[in-house]
C-alpha positions as CSV (number, residue, x, y, z in Angstrom):
1,I,-11.2,0.0,-12.6
2,R,-12.8,0.1,-9.1
3,A,-10.8,2.2,-7.1
4,L,-11.2,2.7,-3.2
5,N,-8.1,4.8,-2.9
6,L,-5.9,7.2,-5.4
7,H,-2.6,8.8,-5.0
8,S,-0.4,10.5,-7.4
9,D,3.7,11.9,-6.8
10,G,3.3,13.3,-10.3
11,T,5.2,10.8,-11.9
12,Y,2.6,7.7,-10.7
13,L,-0.7,7.4,-10.4
14,V,-1.8,5.0,-8.2
15,A,-5.3,3.1,-7.4
16,S,-6.1,0.8,-4.8
17,N,-8.6,-2.1,-5.9
18,G,-9.5,-2.9,-2.5
19,D,-11.4,-6.6,-2.8
20,R,-9.6,-7.2,-6.2
21,H,-6.4,-7.6,-3.7
22,T,-4.5,-5.2,-6.2
23,V,-3.1,-2.1,-6.8
24,T,-3.4,-0.5,-10.3
25,V,0.1,1.9,-11.3
26,Y,0.2,4.2,-13.9
27,R,3.0,6.1,-15.2
28,V,1.6,9.8,-15.3
29,A,3.6,10.7,-18.6
30,D,1.7,8.0,-20.3
31,I,-1.7,8.2,-19.6
32,L,-2.8,10.2,-22.5
33,T,-0.6,8.3,-25.0
34,N,-0.3,4.8,-23.8
35,P,-2.1,4.2,-20.4
36,T,-0.7,0.7,-19.4
37,Q,-2.3,-0.6,-16.3
38,N,0.6,-2.2,-14.3
39,V,-1.0,-4.4,-11.7
40,V,0.6,-5.0,-8.2
41,G,-0.4,-7.6,-5.6
42,R,-2.2,-10.4,-7.5
43,S,-0.8,-12.6,-4.5
44,G,0.4,-11.8,-0.8
45,I,-2.3,-9.1,-0.5
46,N,-5.9,-9.5,1.1
47,G,-7.7,-6.3,0.5
48,A,-5.6,-3.5,-0.9
49,N,-7.8,-0.5,0.6
50,G,-5.0,2.1,0.5
51,V,-2.0,3.1,-1.3
52,Y,0.5,6.1,-1.4
53,V,3.5,6.6,-3.6
54,G,6.0,9.0,-3.0
55,D,9.8,9.3,-3.3
56,G,9.9,6.7,-5.9
57,Q,8.5,4.2,-3.0
58,L,5.1,2.4,-2.8
59,F,3.1,1.6,0.1
60,I,0.0,-0.5,0.1
61,A,-2.5,-1.1,3.3
62,D,-3.3,-4.7,3.2
63,N,-6.4,-4.6,5.6
64,G,-7.0,-8.3,5.2
65,F,-3.9,-9.3,6.8
66,G,-3.2,-6.3,9.0
67,R,0.2,-5.1,7.4
68,V,1.4,-2.5,5.1
69,H,3.4,-3.6,2.1
70,V,6.9,-1.3,1.4
71,W,8.7,-1.2,-1.8
72,N,11.9,1.3,-1.5
73,D,11.3,1.3,-5.4
74,I,8.0,1.2,-7.4
75,E,9.9,-0.2,-10.3
76,D,10.3,-3.5,-8.3
77,A,6.9,-3.7,-7.2
78,I,5.7,-3.3,-10.9
79,S,8.3,-6.2,-12.0
80,G,6.5,-8.6,-9.3
81,R,9.5,-8.4,-6.7
82,P,8.2,-9.0,-3.1
83,A,8.2,-6.0,-0.6
84,D,11.3,-4.9,1.0
85,A,9.2,-4.5,4.2
86,L,6.2,-5.7,5.9
87,L,4.8,-3.4,8.6
88,G,2.5,-5.1,11.1
89,N,1.8,-8.9,10.9
90,I,4.5,-10.6,8.9
91,S,2.6,-13.9,8.5
92,S,-0.6,-14.2,6.4
93,N,-1.7,-16.9,9.0
94,T,-1.7,-14.2,11.6
95,P,-5.2,-12.5,12.2
96,P,-5.2,-8.7,12.2
97,Q,-5.0,-7.4,15.8
98,I,-4.9,-4.2,18.0
99,G,-1.3,-4.2,19.8
100,I,2.4,-3.3,19.7
101,N,3.8,-4.2,16.1
102,K,0.3,-5.1,15.0
103,L,-2.0,-3.4,12.4
104,F,-5.7,-3.8,12.6
105,L,-7.4,-2.5,9.4
106,P,-5.1,-0.1,8.1
107,K,-6.1,1.8,5.4
108,F,-4.9,5.6,5.2
109,L,-1.4,6.1,4.2
110,T,1.2,9.2,4.0
111,Y,4.7,9.4,4.1
112,D,6.5,12.9,5.0
113,G,9.9,11.6,3.8
114,K,10.7,10.7,7.4
115,Y,7.7,9.0,8.6
116,L,5.3,6.5,7.2
117,W,1.8,7.3,8.9
118,V,-0.8,4.6,8.9
119,G,-4.5,5.4,9.9
120,E,-6.6,2.6,11.0
121,V,-10.4,2.4,10.6
122,K,-13.4,0.4,12.5
123,F,-12.7,-0.7,15.9
124,S,-9.3,1.0,16.5
125,N,-9.3,4.0,14.8
126,R,-5.3,4.8,15.6
127,L,-2.7,6.6,14.1
128,L,0.5,5.0,13.9
129,R,3.9,6.3,12.9
130,F,6.6,4.3,11.7
131,S,10.4,5.2,11.1
132,R,12.6,4.3,8.6
133,N,15.1,2.3,10.7
């Protein structure tokens, strides 16, 4: 795979595939014996440039649509269920924007257990913090 971003929480290894609009998820325990590529995001994502996995959750930065997809259980994402939450542009018909409740080219993601931090690239260079409420 062509990976733009890698992250692991020790249980899962995730790789964002960017222009393929997908994220590949591996179970770390299976990498040596049965490295199954679980693909997330075949539809509804336009440019998966960033990905983060932690506390059983999956976060994908969808820079083409200016949003972040959030699954509270990574297994739901692997099963093809829709994201539990979308941050930024809710509609794929709205272009990415710089503004309140908007994201513009989100890429870098990290979650500290309380806040999701989203770093944007190009033109805005903002660092945004989202709380879970």
